[in-house]
C-alpha positions, -999 to 999 in steps of 0.1 A, spaced: 0 0 0 13 34 -9 19 60 18 -8 83 5 -34 55 5 -25 46 41 -28 83 51 -62 85 35 -74 54 54 -61 68 86 -81 100 81 -114 82 73 -141 87 99 -172 66 102 -208 74 102 -236 54 118 -264 60 93 -301 52 93 -325 51 64 -349 81 61 -385 80 72 -415 92 53 -449 101 66 -477 86 45 -506 103 63 -527 94 93 -540 62 78 -506 47 70 -482 64 94 -445 63 90 -425 40 68 -387 34 66 -372 40 32 -345 14 34 -341 14 -4 -333 51 -5 -298 60 -19 -272 62 9 -268 99 2 -304 103 16 -297 84 48 -294 102 81 -261 104 101 -271 92 135 -236 92 150 -200 97 140 -170 77 151 -132 77 147 -129 40 138 -149 12 124 -148 -7 157 -161 23 176 -189 27 150 -198 -10 153 -201 -6 191 -225 22 186 -244 2 160 -247 -28 183 -262 -6 211 -286 11 187 -299 -22 173 -302 -36 208 -323 -6 220 -344 -7 189 -357 -42 197 -370 -30 231 -387 0 214 -404 -20 187 -419 -43 214 -436 -13 230 -444 11 202 -476 12 181 -470 0 146 -462 27 120 -459 53 148 -429 76 146 -413 58 175 -418 24 158 -405 36 125 -374 50 141 -368 17 159 -370 -1 125 -346 24 109 -322 20 138 -324 -18 133 -314 -13 97 -286 12 104 -251 7 90 -216 19 96 -203 38 65 -169 52 59 -170 90 56 -152 88 22 -177 63 8 -185 75 -28 -222 66 -23 -225 95 1 -218 120 -27 -246 109 -51 
């Protein structure tokens, strides 16, 4: 690996990202747009390393399960829990973020 590539990797931060929500009206409530392009996803947290991001991801997914058990389906709280369960750690220099 060339030195400039190693330096670029060292400067890469990590984002814990969740898919966006849409509100489909009072009859249908909120839905998670997990098929949305990554550039439309929401940065939930930032980390300095992939392992730090994965720790935050694990905690978020664990908490989302507890929330889904209590929340009313298609409520904002329920949809957020679904989005958190689908969250991903993404490198800050991932080209899909720019599209």
